N, C-alpha and C positions, 0 to 999 in steps of 0.2 A: 395481627395489627402491631405486636410490641414488638414482634420479630423483624418485620419490616418497616421499623420506624429506625433503627439502622442501616439502612443499604446503602453501600458507598457509592459516592459516585463514579464511574467508570467507564465516562466517556465524554469528552467535549469536541464540539467540531464547529468551526467557525468558515464563515462566508463572508463576501461584503458584495455586492450590487450598487451597481451606477445607474441613476435613470434620467436620461434627458426630461430636461423641463419641457410643456408641453407649448411653450413660449419665451424668448428673452424675460428675466426676472431684476427685481432691483427694488432695495429699499433706500434709506437715506446715505447708507455708508459703505455699502453691499454690492455686486451685481452678481448673477449666475446665470448658468445654465445648464446644469445637472444637478443632481443631489444623491450621496451617497449612505446606504444604508448597512449597517454591519450587524448580520446574526448569530448568533448561537443556539447549538443545540448541545444540551447538557441530559446524560444517558444515564441510568441507575435501575436495576432492577426491571431490564427490558422494557422499560418506557423512555421516551425522548420528547424533551420539552422544543420549546423556541420562545425565544425570547431576544432583543435586539435594542440598537443604537442608532442614529443617525450621526455618523462620524466619516472620518476619513480612513480611507485603506490602512492609515497608520495604527489606528487602534485595532485593526482584526490583527496586525503583525505582533502587536506589542501583547494581545492575549495568549497568542499562540508563545513566544518567547520569555514572558514572564509570567502571565498569571492561569495559565492551563496547569502548571504544577501547585500552585496554591488549591486548587481546588480538586483535582482528583485525591480518589480515597477518602475525602471526606464524609461524612452522614449527608444523604439527600436532606436529612430533616433540619439539618444544623446551618442554615441557609448565614444567621450571624456568625458564625464561627469561620466560615470562606469568605464573606464580605470583610472581616477582619483582617482576614490572612492579606486580601488584594491590597488593603489600602497599607500595611505595614511593607509589602513587598516592593510599592511606586514609591517610596520615601526617598528614594536618591533621584528620582526622575521627574518629581514635582505633582501634586496633587490636582491641579487646576489642568483643564484643557482634556489632552487625549488621555492621559492615564483615567481619569475619571467615566470620561465616556466609554473606554474600555471597561472599564469593571462596569458600570451600567448593564453591558450588553449580556456580561457573564452574570450580574445578580438577577436580573429580569429573567433571563433563563432558568435559575434557580429556583426562584420562585415557581413559576410556571411548573418547573418539574415537582417539586413539592406538591402544590397543588392537584398536579396531574394522578400524582403515585396515591393520592387521600382520594381520587374521584371527587374533585368538588371545584368547582368555579373560581379563581384567583379571588374575587371578591368576598366571598366564602369562607376561603380559608384564612383571610386577613379578619374578618368580620364587619358586614357590611353596617353604614350608616344612615345609609341615602338607597332608594333603590333607581336613581337616575339623576342625571347630573346634567346641567343648562349647557349648551355649547354657544359660543360664537362665532359665526364666520368669517374668514380670516384670509387676506390676499388682496387685493387694489393695490398690486404695486406701482413703482413710481414707473417704471415702463410700459404702463399701460396707459392706452391712450384713453380720453375721457368717456368714448362710450363704451370701451372693453369695462372701465371703473364701474360705471353705471350698470351694469347690464351683470356683472358678476354679483356686487352689493345687492341690486334689485333681485335678482336669483334665489338670494338666502330669504332674503325677506318673505318672498312669495312660499317659500317650505315651511314658513315657520317658526325662524330662526329670528330670535327679537333681538338682538346684537350684531352689530359688523364691523369689522376693522379693516382699516388701509393705512398704507406706507404713505409716509409724505417725507420730507427731508431734502431730497435732491435737489430740486430745484424751489426754493423755498419762496421764492417770489411766485410761484405757481399756486402755492399748499390752499392760500384761501379761497381759490375757484375753483380748485379741485373738489375741496372738501364743500364748498357750496352744492357743487354737482352732484356729489354723493349725498348730501341731504335731500336733496332735488329729486334721487331717484327713488331712497329708501320712505321719503315721507316722516310725518313728523314725528310717529308713534313708535320706530325702531330705533333702539340706542344704537349712535353712532362712538365709536372709536379712531383713534389714531396714533401710529407710531412712527417716531421721526427716529429710533433706533441710534440715538445719543447724538445726531447731526446736528443740533443746534447749540448757539451758544446761551449762556443764563440767560441774555437779555435778549436775543431771538424767542427763547422760550417764554420768557415774559409775556413779550409783544403776541406772541400765536397763540398764547392762552386763552389772552382775553380775545381775540377775532374769533378763534375756535368755539368759546363760550358763547358768543352771540349765536350760533348753528348750533347750540344744545349739544355738544361734545360733551361724552359723559366721563370721558377715559381718556388718558393722556400718557401714552406708555415714553420712556425714555428719552422725556424731552432732551435732556444732557445725556452724558456719558453716564453710563450704572457705575462708575470708579468713582462719580462726582456724588458724592453723599450729602455734602454742604449744599451741592449746586440743586439737585433732587429736593434737598429739605426748604431751598429757600422757592422754588416752583411750588411745591407743596401748600407752601404759608401763603402764597401770593394767588394762588390760581384760585378762578371764580366758585364760587361757593355751587357743588355738585359734581367737579369736575376732579375724579381721584387721579391722582400719580402712582403708574405700578412699576416694576421692575423688579429683576434678579430672575432670568432666565439664563444670565451668564453666572451664575452659581455654581458651585464644583463641593462644597460641602457645609456642614451646619454654620462654621465660623464665620462665613460670607453671607448668610440669611442673616446669622446675628448681629452682626455689626450694621447690616442694612437696616435693621427694625432697631437695633439701640439709637441708631442717627435718626431717628423721624422721619425715613428718606422718603417711605412708599405710604398710599393709603392701602395696597393690595399687594401684597409679593408672589411674584411669578417663582416656578420652580418647574424644571424638565426633569423628568426621573430617566432619560436616553442624556444627560449629562452630569447630575446631580451622584453618581454612583447608584443610579438605578432605584428600585422600588425602595428600599431603604433607606437611601437620603432621601428622598421623597416623602417618607413619614417623617423623619427627622424635621424636615420642615413644616409639616403640618403642625407638629407637637409645638415649635417655636412659634408658629402663627397664633392657634393657641393661649401662647403663657401671653403674647403680647397683645391678644385680642382683635386681630386683624386679621383680614379673609386673606387665602390662597388661592392661587389661579392656577392652572395646571400648562405648561409651555407647549403647543405641535404633541406631535404622535398622540391621536387621540385614543385609538384601541387601547394601545396601554394605559392611559393614564383613564377612561373610564372605570377600570376596574380597582384604580388607585384614591381615584376621586370617588368613589361610593363607598369606600372604605377608611375616610376621612372625614374627621369633622369641620376642619376649617376650612375645604374648599368652597367655592363659590361655583366656578365655571371651568370648561375646558375648551381650550385654543382650535377650532375646526379649521386647520391650516389646509389649503389650497392644495398645497404640493403634497402634504402627507395622505391626506385623507386620497388621491389621487396614486398614491405609492402604495399605500396598504390596500386598498381595493385589487391594485395591479399584482401582486406580488403573493394576498394571503387567503387562503379560504378559510372563512369566519372572522374578514374585517369588518367590524362596525360601520354603519350607519347613523348617523340623527334621524331620528322621527320625533315631529312634536317640538322642535327647537331642544332636544335632551339624547343623551346615548344614556343607551340601559346595556350592563353586560350580558350576554348571554349567556342564562344560568345552566343551560340544556348541556354547555361543551366543560371541561374541566379545564383548568388553568386558565390561560388568558385565551383559550379558545381556537387558535392559529395554527394552520400549516401552510407551507410554503406549496406553492401553485408550479407542481412540476409537471412538461418539463419547460413552461412559459417563461420561468426565471432566468434559466440559464444563459439568454440573449443578452442580460444585464450582469453575467458574473464576470468579476474585477480580480477573486481571490476566493481562495478554497478548492477543495477538490469535489466535483461534480458526483462521485458515485459514491463518495464517501456519505456526502448529505443526503442523497436520495438512500443509501443503506440504510441511514441512521431512522429516517423518517418514514420506513415502512417497517418497524419495530413495533 
């Protein structure tokens, strides 16, 4: 074991896949019809891992051009050393955005690699704090008809998921009616969350919070821009009792999370290990939440976050995002599904427990060498 502890990382293979949505999707500030996922295979000692990030192809290109050299040759056990080298390498490129999303894909792959070398699940490597993490069903896009919205949310409730989230803000004048329809579909006992993606002004958000409170909405996400910390604090202070304000999914580093927490801007901090520089950054967010006595919620990427949430003390739930659940089931053997309203890491598989599904994934490839990727994953 001591000899294996210093196995150098000898290979890094990057791929990107773009998957069309099942139907047009939109939230309060954006519309889309496809999602790109960047995957990284890191290899050491005859073992290859699989990490990923939901990002643009530019993230894959940045990994090949800048981050690869930071990782190759380093000990597979020394993930923090590789993480630090990558953060230093992108200094002049800027930490937020593509740089941190690229680091995330590599960092997630390195943690997966270390766990595979030790023949333990990732949650076991990090140390389990809980056996399962509750999910909330997330979708309810503003592009959906009322019938589509009700069908999706009602379906999650029927599966035993105890909280569901819908998008609002594209047409503010319709939001009260859509939220009313959602509440009718799921009944009085399922928690209802709404997400404006920063679409409202402060005054709009205050007005809508009162309306949503009458419909027993318990979570109001990004009522105003997440960059408007004073606005978030205003809404948090004046929202109805029992309604939590959530934000943080666009955090790329610990300083962002600290500023949001110090401003008293949220009741629940969100973090995304595909954006905040990987599992390493997510665990930093968890530590900050513990210091500020606030809960942490994982944003999307449910299979990845299941392990991280179960190894975190401050985490409350993980977003069971429709797009990412669908993509992870399509691309990965070993992708997790919610059962009884929660996700449970598969303790029988090392690391994240994932393998790319060849040859099915190739029709979605937009970047990377197909033959090299298959060769690595046969090791």
